[in-house]
C-alpha positions in Angstrom: 56.9 215.2 118.1 54.8 213.7 115.2 55.9 210.3 113.9 56.7 210.1 110.2 57.6 206.4 110.0 56.1 203.7 112.2 57.4 200.1 112.1 55.2 197.5 113.8 56.0 193.8 114.4 58.2 193.7 111.3 59.9 190.3 110.4 62.0 189.4 107.4 63.2 185.9 106.5 65.1 184.6 103.4 64.5 180.9 102.5 63.2 180.3 106.0 66.2 182.0 107.7 65.0 184.7 110.0 67.0 187.9 109.9 64.6 190.3 111.7 61.8 189.3 114.0 59.1 191.4 115.5 61.0 194.7 115.1 59.1 197.7 116.4 60.1 201.4 116.4 59.1 204.8 115.2 60.9 207.8 113.6 60.0 211.4 114.5 59.6 214.0 111.8 62.7 216.1 111.4 65.1 214.0 113.4 68.4 212.3 112.5 67.6 208.6 113.3 70.6 206.2 113.1 70.5 202.4 112.8 73.6 200.6 114.1 74.8 197.2 115.0 77.5 194.6 114.3 78.0 192.7 111.1 75.1 190.5 110.1 72.6 192.1 112.5 70.2 193.1 109.7 70.9 196.8 109.3 70.9 196.7 105.5 68.0 194.3 105.5 65.9 196.8 107.6 66.9 199.7 105.3 65.7 197.7 102.2 62.3 197.2 103.8 62.0 200.9 104.8 62.8 202.2 101.2 60.6 199.6 99.5 63.3 197.5 97.8 62.0 194.4 99.5 58.7 193.4 101.2 58.8 192.2 104.8 57.7 188.7 105.6 55.2 190.1 108.0 54.5 193.3 109.9 53.6 196.9 109.0 55.4 200.0 107.9 53.5 203.3 107.9 54.8 206.4 106.3 53.1 209.7 107.2 50.1 207.5 108.3 50.0 205.6 105.0 50.4 201.8 104.7 53.6 201.5 102.7 53.7 197.7 102.4 50.3 197.4 100.8 50.3 200.6 98.9 49.8 200.4 95.1 49.8 202.7 92.2 49.3 206.4 93.0 49.4 205.8 96.7 52.7 204.0 96.6 54.1 206.8 94.3 52.9 209.4 96.8 55.0 207.7 99.5 58.1 207.2 97.3 58.0 210.9 96.3 58.7 211.7 99.9 62.0 209.7 99.7 65.5 210.5 98.8 68.2 207.8 99.0 72.0 208.1 99.2 73.4 204.6 98.4 76.6 203.3 99.9 78.6 203.6 96.6 76.9 206.8 95.4 75.2 205.1 92.5 76.1 207.8 90.0 75.9 206.8 86.3 79.5 206.9 85.1 78.6 207.8 81.5 76.7 210.9 82.6 78.0 214.3 83.9 77.0 215.3 87.4 74.4 217.6 86.0 72.9 214.9 83.8 72.8 212.5 86.8 70.7 215.0 88.8 68.7 216.2 85.9 67.5 212.6 85.2 65.4 212.6 88.4 63.8 215.9 87.5 63.1 215.0 83.9 61.5 211.7 85.0 59.3 213.0 87.8 58.5 216.7 87.0 57.3 218.8 84.2 59.9 221.5 84.6 61.5 223.1 81.5 65.1 222.3 80.6 66.1 225.8 81.8 64.4 225.4 85.1 66.0 222.0 85.6 69.4 223.5 84.9 68.8 226.2 87.5 67.6 223.7 90.1 70.6 221.4 89.5 72.9 224.4 90.1 71.0 225.2 93.3 71.2 221.6 94.6 74.9 221.3 93.8 75.5 224.6 95.6 73.7 223.3 98.7 76.3 220.5 99.0 79.3 222.6 98.1 79.7 221.5 94.5 78.5 224.4 92.3 80.8 224.6 89.3 81.1 220.8 88.9 78.1 220.3 86.7 80.1 219.2 83.7 82.4 216.9 85.5 82.0 213.1 85.2 82.0 210.9 88.4 85.5 209.6 87.5 86.9 213.1 87.6 85.9 213.9 91.2 87.0 212.4 94.5 85.1 209.9 96.6 83.9 212.6 99.0 82.7 214.7 96.1 80.8 211.7 94.6 78.9 211.3 97.9 78.0 215.0 97.8 76.9 214.8 94.2 74.8 211.7 95.0 73.3 213.7 98.0 72.4 216.5 95.6 70.6 214.0 93.4 68.8 212.6 96.5 67.7 216.2 97.3 66.5 216.9 93.8 62.8 216.3 94.4 62.8 218.0 97.9 62.1 214.8 99.8 60.6 214.8 103.3 62.8 211.8 104.3 66.4 211.1 103.3 67.9 207.6 103.7 71.7 207.1 103.9 73.4 203.7 103.5 76.9 203.9 105.1 77.5 207.5 104.0 81.1 207.7 105.3 82.1 204.3 103.9 85.4 204.6 102.0 86.1 208.1 103.1 89.1 209.3 105.1 88.2 210.7 108.6 88.4 214.4 107.6 86.2 213.9 104.5 83.8 211.8 106.6 83.6 214.5 109.3 82.9 217.1 106.6 80.1 215.0 105.2 78.6 214.6 108.7 78.7 218.4 109.1 76.9 218.8 105.8 74.2 216.3 106.8 73.6 218.2 110.1 73.4 221.5 108.3 70.9 220.2 105.7 68.8 218.6 108.5 68.7 221.9 110.2 68.0 224.1 107.1 65.6 221.8 105.3 63.9 220.1 108.3 64.1 216.7 106.5 63.9 213.5 108.4 67.2 211.6 108.0 67.5 207.8 108.5 71.1 206.6 108.5 72.6 203.1 108.5 76.2 203.2 109.6 78.9 201.5 111.7 81.1 204.6 111.9 81.2 205.4 115.6 82.5 209.0 115.3 79.7 209.7 112.8 77.1 208.0 115.0 78.0 210.1 118.1 78.3 213.4 116.2 75.1 213.5 114.1 72.4 211.3 115.6 69.4 212.5 117.6 68.3 209.0 118.3 69.7 205.5 117.7 68.5 201.9 117.6 71.0 199.1 117.9 70.3 195.8 116.2 71.8 192.5 117.3 71.7 189.2 115.3 71.4 187.1 118.5 67.9 188.6 119.1 67.1 189.3 115.4 66.1 192.8 116.4 66.6 195.8 118.6 68.7 195.5 121.8 68.9 199.2 122.6 67.2 202.5 121.7 68.1 206.1 122.9 70.3 209.1 122.4 74.0 208.8 121.8 74.7 209.9 125.4 72.3 207.3 126.8 73.8 204.4 124.8 77.4 205.4 125.4 77.3 206.2 129.1 74.2 204.7 130.7 73.5 201.4 129.0 73.7 198.3 131.3 73.9 196.0 128.3 77.5 194.9 127.8 77.1 194.6 124.0 75.8 198.1 123.8 78.4 199.6 126.2 81.3 197.8 124.3 80.1 199.0 120.9 79.8 202.6 121.9 83.0 202.7 123.9 85.1 200.6 121.4 85.6 197.8 123.9 86.4 194.4 122.5 84.1 191.6 123.4 85.7 188.9 125.6 
């Protein structure tokens, strides 16, 4: 399998306090790659480095072979054009309709006509089960539907890599399972690489191809593998307890 993201010796500190230290892993093209761990382990910090919201203190991130950290101008834009991001709280603009939220991406980054944009928005909403909701405002739809609308927006530019920050956060179990099913279907139909930060164990076990688990005591990765490997065959008590819902003594 070809690697689409490579992280080498990545460290991140805030005001001298080290959160991540010498983290190293790679993500294969087309896989659902999940980042897990307890509170304060650095999951969100790592995601911010991967999507370019922050710059690591040291280390390297390569995306499709390109140096992401040091990329500037057109080269950086080329990398970011490969990205779609679904933020934890959807990030939809409350004053805009669902159609306007998605259109904004297309108006900003493409030269498509208004009519073409309208058709593409309809297609993206249909792909997440929301066709017909173009004229609704975020306040008029449920939490699960907001996540789907935000996912349609993340898909607007046909990204190679989709990043999800706690996609099932705030959703009831049935709605969360429905979103998990949609993520798997989109991964299968589009072939997009999906990088997901979550603490939802049901979601982790049902959608991931491969997982890394972070732990704050080592400021990095304590386990890497498939859901089955980490749930059934790990000899690390922290990993076993996490994946089997056992309290730490």
